[in-house]
C-alpha positions, -999 to +999 in steps of 0.1 A: +587+612-488+573+598-524+571+557-505+550+577-476+526+591-502+521+556-515+514+535-483+491+567-475+471+569-510+475+527-504+456+527-467+432+557-478+420+534-510+413+499-487+397+527-459+370+536-487+373+504-501+362+489-468+333+515-458+320+512-494+317+472-491+302+472-453+281+501-457+246+490-455+211+518-456+175+511-464+181+510-496+207+485-496+183+454-492+189+421-505+158+405-529+151+373-530+130+353-556+093+347-551+087+312-561+068+305-591+038+290-586+022+297-621+002+271-638-014+263-673-052+260-661-057+241-690-038+209-670-077+207-656-092+191-686-068+162-683-089+151-657-118+123-659-144+146-651-171+122-647-152+100-622-143+131-603-181+141-602-193+108-589-160+114-558-174+150-552-210+136-550-201+108-526-176+130-507-207+158-502-229+126-493-204+118-465-204+154-453-233+157-452-243+132-432-224+147-407-240+182-407-207+191-427-210+222-455-208+208-493-176+209-516-179+231-544-159+218-577-129+234-584-121+233-625-096+256-623-061+260-602-069+232-578-074+211-608-044+222-627-021+211-597-041+182-589-034+168-620+001+179-621+009+156-593-007+131-606+014+132-636+041+133-614+035+099-597+022+083-625+058+093-641+070+080-604+050+049-609+044+050-569+014+072-552+033+099-526+028+136-516+061+146-529+058+187-528+024+193-510+039+226-501+046+239-531+009+226-541-008+238-513+012+279-506+003+278-549-031+274-536-025+298-506-013+324-531-044+322-549-065+327-524-072+292-501-067+293-464-059+261-455-053+230-480-057+191-476-048+165-502-057+127-510-037+107-534-049+070-539-039+049-573-055+013-582-093+015-576-117+016-609-147+034-590-156+060-577-172+045-549-137+023-542-117+052-540-136+069-519-148+040-493-104+031-488-103+068-479-130+070-457-114+034-439-082+054-436-083+081-402-060+102-424-076+106-455-114+102-435-100+132-415-092+156-451-125+146-466-145+156-429-122+188-427-132+225-431-129+225-464-153+242-494-136+237-523-122+207-543-102+199-578-091+167-587-064+149-614-079+111-620-051+103-649-048+067-663-014+053-665-002+034-698-018+006-683-056+016-671-047+016-638-058+053-624-041+077-603-054+101-580-051+134-567-082+153-547-073+187-528-092+206-505-089+237-501-111+263-481-108+304-488 
């Protein structure tokens, strides 16, 4: 009888354990960590604002010629993310749109509806970079897009060659 009792207790314990592990209720949800889109807004101060303002004037002149609304300068989130990306491109010594989805989502977490981006390297003037963007169908499409604001990351590398990130977004 003792063997049967041990077997019964072991089986009962296994069944209880199975139901405990397999049970599920509305309160037993798995919590996934949300992405952290915090950024140091002081990064925005690292951009060359003189060049950024010249680019924005040229972009807005082009937009005005098409009866598109002007774009306002963003010196906070968009510029902080643009500077972060520009520094990333400088570290790699090549232009790219790596991790654009993260920048886009971060701006959307701060009220953006849509986000676009232009990047460049090696241009010495605002006129030269805007001219290049306007002569590229994909970059021109972004400049002419349905955007209301723009942030800038314009930083020279160690050789003095500028890398550019211009983030566009609409609220």
